[in-house]
C-alpha positions as CSV (number, residue, x, y, z in Angstrom):
1,M,154.4,42.8,150.6
2,Q,152.5,43.5,147.2
3,K,149.1,42.4,148.8
4,K,149.5,44.8,152.0
5,Y,149.6,47.6,149.3
6,N,147.2,46.6,146.5
7,W,144.4,48.3,148.6
8,I,146.0,51.4,148.7
9,Y,146.9,51.4,144.5
10,R,143.1,50.7,143.9
11,G,141.9,53.4,146.1
12,M,144.3,55.9,144.5
13,A,143.1,54.4,141.0
14,I,139.5,55.1,142.1
15,I,140.6,58.5,143.2
16,F,142.4,59.5,140.1
17,C,139.3,58.7,138.2
18,F,137.2,60.8,140.0
19,I,139.7,63.7,139.5
20,L,139.8,63.3,135.7
21,L,135.4,62.5,135.3
22,Y,135.1,65.9,137.5
23,L,138.1,67.9,135.3
24,F,136.3,66.3,131.7
25,A,132.9,67.5,133.4
26,C,133.8,71.1,134.3
27,V,135.4,71.9,130.5
28,P,133.1,74.1,128.7
29,K,130.7,73.1,125.6
30,A,132.2,74.8,122.3
31,P,129.1,77.7,122.0
32,K,126.5,75.9,119.4
33,E,127.0,77.8,115.8
34,Q,124.1,80.8,115.0
35,K,123.0,80.2,112.0
36,E,121.5,83.0,109.9
37,P,117.8,83.4,109.1
38,K,116.9,81.6,106.0
39,E,115.5,83.9,103.3
40,R,111.5,82.9,103.1
41,Q,110.0,83.5,99.7
42,A,106.9,85.5,99.9
43,A,104.5,87.5,97.3
44,L,104.1,90.9,96.3
45,S,101.7,93.0,94.4
46,V,101.6,96.3,92.9
47,M,99.0,98.1,91.3
48,P,98.9,99.6,88.4
49,T,101.9,97.6,87.3
50,T,102.2,100.6,84.3
51,A,102.5,104.2,85.2
52,Q,104.3,107.8,85.3
53,A,106.9,109.0,87.2
54,G,105.0,110.5,90.4
55,A,102.0,108.5,90.0
56,V,100.4,107.0,93.0
57,I,100.5,103.0,93.5
58,F,99.0,100.7,95.8
59,I,101.8,97.8,97.0
60,S,100.5,94.4,99.2
61,G,103.1,92.2,100.5
62,Y,101.4,87.9,101.6
63,Q,103.3,85.1,103.0
64,F,105.3,87.4,105.3
65,L,105.7,86.3,108.7
66,P,102.9,87.9,111.3
67,G,104.3,91.0,113.3
68,E,107.1,91.2,110.7
69,E,108.4,94.4,109.6
70,V,108.7,94.8,105.8
71,E,111.3,97.6,104.1
72,V,110.0,98.3,100.3
73,I,112.3,99.5,97.5
74,M,112.7,100.7,94.4
75,T,116.2,100.8,93.1
76,V,116.3,103.1,90.1
77,G,120.1,103.3,88.5
78,E,122.2,103.0,91.7
79,V,119.4,104.9,93.9
80,H,117.4,103.0,96.3
81,H,114.4,104.7,97.0
82,S,112.1,103.7,100.2
83,L,108.6,103.3,99.5
84,G,104.9,103.0,101.4
85,T,106.5,104.8,104.8
86,E,104.7,108.4,103.8
87,K,101.8,107.5,106.3
88,E,103.5,105.1,108.5
89,D,107.0,105.1,110.1
90,V,107.5,101.1,109.8
91,I,105.5,98.5,107.3
92,V,104.7,95.2,109.4
93,A,102.4,92.4,108.5
94,N,99.7,91.9,110.4
95,D,98.7,88.0,111.7
96,K,97.9,86.9,108.3
97,G,101.3,88.2,107.5
98,A,99.8,90.1,104.7
99,F,100.0,94.4,103.8
100,E,99.0,97.2,102.3
101,V,100.6,100.4,101.4
102,K,100.4,103.8,99.3
103,S,102.9,105.1,97.5
104,G,104.3,106.9,94.3
105,I,107.0,105.9,92.1
106,P,109.7,108.5,92.7
107,V,109.1,112.4,90.5
108,K,112.5,112.0,88.4
109,T,112.2,108.4,87.6
110,P,113.1,107.4,84.1
111,K,110.7,105.2,81.4
112,G,112.2,101.8,82.0
113,N,111.2,98.6,83.9
114,Y,112.2,98.5,87.6
115,K,112.2,96.0,90.5
116,I,110.4,96.6,93.6
117,T,111.8,94.5,96.4
118,A,110.1,94.0,100.0
119,M,112.4,92.8,102.7
120,G,111.6,91.4,106.0
121,N,113.2,91.4,109.2
122,K,112.5,87.7,110.0
123,G,114.0,86.7,106.4
124,S,110.9,87.0,103.8
125,M,111.3,88.6,100.6
126,A,109.7,89.2,97.4
127,T,109.8,91.5,94.1
128,F,107.7,92.5,91.7
129,N,108.5,94.3,88.2
130,I,106.9,97.4,87.2
131,S,107.4,99.5,84.0
132,V,107.3,103.6,84.3
133,I,106.0,104.9,80.6
134,P,106.6,109.2,79.6
């Protein structure tokens, strides 16, 4: 009698395997972890490197990504001053990853050494130190 039902057990085992295969194939995969953009080192140049408060300065950035929007900030104490956007709403690196803007040192900046930072929206970053004299 066992031989008579043997083919039924095999058929049920095969059907069960197909059901398991179908169930495991339908399980959604876990989403891939999104990585934060890595910080890219870029270059920044400011001319002149020493100036009085209110003086005009020229800021040049290099090695940014082409088309990257760049924010240039000068930190004075606890205050962050946006530079280079007087004539433009947004600074955008050209097809070679460079930009040049004209700006001014904030008028009430006291004598001292300050950092100018350029941060791109695609992860590029550069800093440059300037001195403000009386």
